[in-house]
C-alpha positions in Angstrom: -67.3 -33.0 34.3 -65.3 -32.5 37.5 -65.5 -29.2 39.4 -62.7 -26.8 40.3 -59.8 -27.9 42.5 -60.8 -25.9 45.5 -58.4 -27.8 47.8 -55.3 -26.8 45.8 -52.6 -25.6 48.1 -50.5 -22.7 46.5 -47.6 -23.5 48.9 -47.0 -26.6 46.7 -45.8 -24.3 43.9 -42.1 -23.8 44.9 -41.7 -20.4 43.2 -44.6 -19.0 45.3 -43.4 -20.2 48.7 -42.8 -17.2 51.0 -39.3 -18.4 51.7 -38.4 -18.4 48.0 -39.9 -15.0 47.4 -38.1 -13.5 50.5 -34.9 -15.1 49.3 -35.3 -13.5 45.9 -36.0 -10.1 47.4 -33.0 -10.4 49.8 -30.7 -11.3 46.9 -31.9 -8.4 44.8 -31.6 -5.8 47.7 -28.0 -7.0 48.4 -27.0 -6.7 44.7 -28.6 -3.3 44.5 -26.8 -2.1 47.6 -23.5 -3.4 46.2 -23.8 -1.7 42.9 -21.0 0.9 42.6 -22.0 2.7 39.4 -25.0 3.4 37.2 -23.6 1.0 34.6 -23.4 -1.8 37.1 -26.9 -1.1 38.4 -28.2 -1.2 34.9 -26.7 -4.6 34.3 -28.4 -6.0 37.5 -31.9 -5.0 36.3 -32.2 -8.0 34.0 -31.3 -10.5 36.7 -33.7 -9.1 39.3 -36.4 -7.3 37.4 -36.3 -8.9 34.0 -38.7 -11.4 32.4 -36.5 -14.3 33.6 -35.9 -13.0 37.2 -37.2 -15.2 40.1 -39.9 -12.7 41.0 -41.1 -12.5 37.4 -41.3 -16.3 37.1 -43.2 -16.5 40.4 -45.7 -13.9 39.1 -46.4 -16.2 36.1 -47.3 -19.1 38.4 -50.2 -17.1 39.9 -52.3 -17.7 36.8 -52.3 -21.5 37.5 -53.7 -21.1 41.0 -57.4 -21.5 41.9 -59.4 -18.3 42.3 -59.3 -18.6 46.1 -55.5 -18.6 46.2 -54.7 -16.0 43.6 -55.4 -12.9 45.8 -53.0 -13.9 48.6 -50.2 -15.0 46.2 -50.6 -11.9 44.0 -50.3 -9.7 47.0 -47.2 -11.4 48.3 -45.4 -11.3 44.9 -46.5 -7.8 44.2 -45.2 -6.5 47.5 -41.9 -8.2 46.8 -41.5 -6.8 43.4 -42.4 -3.3 44.7 -39.6 -3.5 47.3 -37.1 -4.5 44.7 -38.3 -1.7 42.3 -38.1 0.9 45.2 -34.6 -0.3 46.0 -33.5 0.1 42.4 -35.0 3.6 42.2 -33.4 4.7 45.4 -30.0 3.4 44.5 -30.1 5.0 41.1 -30.8 8.4 42.7 -27.8 7.9 45.0 -25.5 6.9 42.2 -26.6 9.9 40.1 -25.8 12.3 42.9 -22.4 10.7 43.3 -21.7 10.9 39.6 -22.7 14.6 39.4 -20.6 15.4 42.4 -17.6 13.6 40.9 -18.0 15.4 37.6 -18.0 18.7 39.4 -14.7 17.9 40.9 -13.0 16.1 38.0 -14.1 18.5 35.3 -13.8 21.7 37.4 -12.5 24.6 35.3 -10.5 27.4 37.0 -11.4 30.4 34.9 -8.8 32.5 36.8 -5.8 30.6 35.5 -4.0 32.6 32.8 -3.8 30.9 29.4 -1.5 31.4 26.4 -3.8 32.2 23.5 -2.5 31.4 20.0 -2.5 34.7 18.1 -4.6 34.6 15.0 -3.0 35.2 11.6 -3.5 38.0 9.2 -3.8 38.3 5.4 -0.6 39.4 3.9 -0.7 43.0 2.5 0.5 41.7 -0.9 -2.7 39.7 -1.1 -4.7 42.7 0.0 -3.1 45.0 -2.6 -3.5 42.4 -5.3 -7.2 42.0 -4.5 -7.7 45.8 -4.4 -6.1 46.2 -7.8 -8.1 43.3 -9.3 -11.4 44.8 -8.0 -10.6 48.2 -9.6 -10.1 46.7 -13.0 -12.9 44.2 -12.8 -15.2 47.2 -12.0 -13.9 48.7 -15.2 -15.1 45.6 -17.2 -11.7 43.9 -17.4 -11.1 40.1 -16.8 -8.4 38.5 -14.7 -6.0 36.2 -16.5 -3.4 33.8 -15.0 -0.7 31.5 -16.2 2.1 29.1 -15.1 5.1 30.3 -13.2 7.4 27.9 -15.0 7.1 29.2 -18.5 8.3 28.4 -22.0 11.3 30.5 -23.1 9.5 31.4 -26.3 6.5 32.9 -24.5 8.7 34.7 -21.9 11.1 36.2 -24.5 10.8 35.5 -28.2 7.1 36.3 -28.5 7.7 39.6 -26.7 10.3 40.7 -29.2 13.2 39.9 -26.9 15.8 38.4 -29.3 18.4 35.7 -28.5 21.1 38.3 -27.7 18.9 40.5 -25.5 20.6 41.2 -22.1 17.4 40.1 -20.2 18.0 36.5 -21.4 21.4 36.2 -19.7 21.9 34.2 -16.5 22.2 37.3 -14.3 18.5 38.2 -14.8 16.8 34.9 -15.4 16.4 31.6 -13.6 16.7 28.8 -16.3 15.2 25.4 -15.5 17.6 22.4 -15.8 18.6 20.6 -17.8 20.4 23.1 -20.0 18.5 23.7 -23.2 15.1 22.7 -21.7 13.5 25.8 -23.0 11.9 26.5 -19.7 12.4 29.5 -17.3 10.9 30.9 -14.2 8.9 33.7 -15.7 10.6 37.1 -15.3 7.3 39.0 -15.8 3.6 38.2 -16.3 3.8 39.2 -20.0 3.6 35.5 -21.1 0.1 35.5 -19.8 -0.7 38.3 -22.2 0.7 36.2 -25.1 -1.3 33.1 -23.9 -4.5 35.2 -23.8 -4.0 36.6 -27.3 -3.3 33.1 -28.7 -6.4 31.8 -27.0 -8.9 34.6 -27.5 -9.9 36.9 -30.3 -10.0 40.7 -29.8 -11.5 42.7 -28.1 -9.3 41.8 -25.2 -9.2 43.6 -21.8 -7.3 41.6 -19.2 -5.3 42.1 -16.0 -2.5 39.6 -15.3 -1.4 39.6 -11.7 1.1 37.1 -10.4 4.5 36.1 -9.0 7.7 36.6 -11.0 11.3 35.6 -10.5 14.6 37.4 -11.2 18.2 36.7 -10.0 18.3 39.7 -7.6 19.7 39.6 -4.1 17.4 40.2 -1.3 18.0 43.7 0.1 16.0 46.7 1.3 14.6 47.4 -2.1 15.0 44.1 -4.1 13.9 40.5 -3.9 14.4 37.5 -6.2 10.7 36.7 -6.0 8.2 39.5 -6.3 4.7 40.2 -7.6 3.5 42.4 -10.4 0.3 43.1 -12.4 0.2 43.8 -16.1 -2.7 45.1 -18.1 -3.4 44.4 -21.8 -6.0 45.9 -24.1 -6.4 44.9 -27.8 -9.3 46.4 -29.7 -10.2 48.6 -32.6 -9.0 52.2 -32.5 -7.0 51.9 -29.3 -4.6 54.8 -28.7 -2.2 56.2 -26.1 -5.1 58.4 -24.9 -7.0 55.2 -23.8 -3.8 54.1 -22.0 -3.5 57.4 -20.2 -7.1 57.4 -19.2 -7.0 53.9 -17.9 -4.0 54.7 -15.8 -5.5 57.8 -14.4 -8.7 56.0 -13.5 -6.6 53.3 -11.8 -4.3 55.5 -9.7 -7.2 57.8 -8.6 -8.9 54.7 -7.1 -5.8 53.2 -5.6 -4.0 56.3 -4.2 -6.8 58.8 -3.9 -9.3 61.0 -5.8 -7.6 63.6 -8.1 -4.3 61.7 -8.4 -3.1 61.5 -12.0 -0.2 60.1 -14.0 2.3 61.4 -16.5 4.2 59.5 -19.2 7.9 59.9 -19.9 9.3 58.5 -23.2 11.3 55.3 -22.6 12.1 52.0 -24.4 10.7 48.5 -24.0 11.1 45.8 -26.7 7.5 44.7 -26.5 5.9 48.2 -26.8 6.3 51.0 -29.3 6.1 53.8 -28.4 7.0 53.2 -24.8 6.9 55.3 -21.6 7.6 55.3 -17.9 4.6 55.9 -15.7 4.9 58.6 -13.0 2.2 59.0 -10.5 1.5 62.3 -8.8 2.6 62.2 -5.2 -0.4 61.4 -3.0 1.3 62.8 0.1 2.2 66.3 -0.9 0.7 66.7 -4.4 4.0 68.3 -5.5 3.7 71.2 -3.1 6.3 70.2 -0.5 10.0 70.5 -1.6 11.1 68.4 1.4 8.6 65.6 0.9 10.3 62.3 1.7 7.9 60.3 -0.5 8.6 62.0 -3.8 11.8 63.8 -3.0 10.2 67.1 -3.6 9.6 66.5 -7.3 5.8 65.9 -6.9 6.0 62.6 -9.0 6.8 59.0 -8.2 7.8 56.4 -10.8 5.5 53.3 -10.6 6.0 51.3 -13.8 6.2 51.1 -17.6 3.8 51.1 -20.4 3.3 51.6 -24.2 1.4 50.6 -27.3 1.8 46.9 -28.0 4.5 46.3 -30.6 3.3 45.0 -34.0 5.8 42.2 -33.8 4.2 41.0 -30.5 0.7 41.1 -32.0 1.9 39.2 -35.0 3.6 36.5 -32.8 0.3 36.1 -31.0 -1.5 35.6 -34.3 -3.2 39.1 -34.5 -2.3 40.3 -38.0 -5.4 42.4 -38.8 -4.3 46.0 -39.1 -7.5 47.3 -37.6 -6.5 46.1 -34.1 -4.1 48.0 -31.9 -3.4 47.7 -28.2 -1.7 49.0 -25.1 0.0 47.3 -22.2 1.4 48.4 -18.8 3.1 46.8 -15.8 3.5 47.8 -12.2 5.2 46.1 -9.2 2.9 45.2 -6.3 5.7 45.3 -3.7 6.6 48.8 -5.0 3.0 50.0 -4.8 2.8 48.7 -1.2 6.1 50.4 -0.2 5.1 53.7 -1.8 1.5 53.7 -0.6 2.3 52.7 3.0 5.8 53.9 3.6 7.3 50.4 4.0 11.1 51.1 4.1 12.5 47.6 3.9 11.7 44.7 1.6 12.6 42.3 4.4 9.5 43.3 6.2 7.4 42.2 3.3 9.0 38.8 2.6 9.9 37.5 6.0 6.3 36.6 7.0 6.2 38.3 10.5 2.5 38.3 11.5 3.1 41.6 13.3 3.8 43.3 10.0 0.8 41.8 8.3 -1.6 42.4 11.2 -1.2 46.2 11.1 -2.9 46.3 7.7 -6.1 44.7 8.9 -8.4 43.1 6.3 -8.6 46.0 3.9 -5.9 48.1 2.3 
C-alpha cells in the first residue's frame, strides 16, 4: 500500500489558485457595489454566495488536498468568503437606509392639509318611528306581519267588504296594475296583510301590520302618493271595544308620553262595525291651552280609525265560528311623525335630505 501524497501541490487545483480566488472576490465586490436596490442585491447572492458560486466551488476542493495543504487553502478561501459576506451586509444596510429615507419622502402625509370628509348618513325618521311602534306592540305580546305591495284586488277590496261600486275602487284613489283586468293593484292600505294572516292562521291572532301603501294623491304639504301606515288586528274569544280602547291607550301612552289617552268618535268603515275615529289627547298642552297650535285648542288630535272587525270580513277570511270576535285599527306613520315632532311639510319627509334625518339621531 502506498503512503499519502505529501508532495501534492494545491496550486495545481485551478479553483484554489490565489489569482482565481482574488478574481472571484473582486467580481463579487464590484457586483455588490453596483447593486441599486435590495431586490437586485438579493438576486446577486446566489451568483456570489450560493452553492454554485466560484468561492463555494473552491471551498469544496479543499477536501481533496493533503493534510499539509488544507490549512493554508482553507484560510485563503475563508478570508475571501468573509470579505464577500461583509460586503453584502454593508451594502444591504446602505440600501435599507436609502429605502427608508425614500419612503419618508414619498409617503409623507401633511396632516395640516384640510380634507373634505364625506358626511355620514342617518336613519330616516320613518324607519325610527316604525321600529318604535313595532317594539311597543311586540312588548305587548303581538307579532309583526308583512305582505306584498302589489296585491290581489280581492284581498285589497272584496275580502274587506269593499264592493265593486265602492268609491275607493275608482281610479282616482287606486293604482291599478296593467294590463286592464289583471286583478292586481298597488295596495291602498295594509289591511290585505290582515286577511292573509287570518287565512293562514287560526285564532287567537294578535298582529301588527306595518308597511308602505299607495294612493293617487298629489304630493303637497300634507299628502303623498306613497306613505306608510301600521294596522293592528286582534281575533280571539270575547274581544270587545273595551279591549280596543285599552290597547290604544297603552300604545299612545308609550309613544307620546305617560298619561296620554284616546277617545273614540263614531264613524263608518266598510271593514269594521261598529267603527270609530281615534282621537289622541294633545301631548303638548293636554287640552289646557286654547291657543295650542298642535291641537288647535281642542285638546284632541285625530290620529286614525278603528272598530270591531265586520262579520263579513271574518267570514271572507274563513273565520265563521261565532265565538270569535276581533278589533282592528290603522294609523299613518307620516302623520304620527308630523304630529309628534312638529314637521310642517311632507316634502321634508320624502325628499331624502340627510340634514332632515340627522336631526332625529338614532332614537325617536
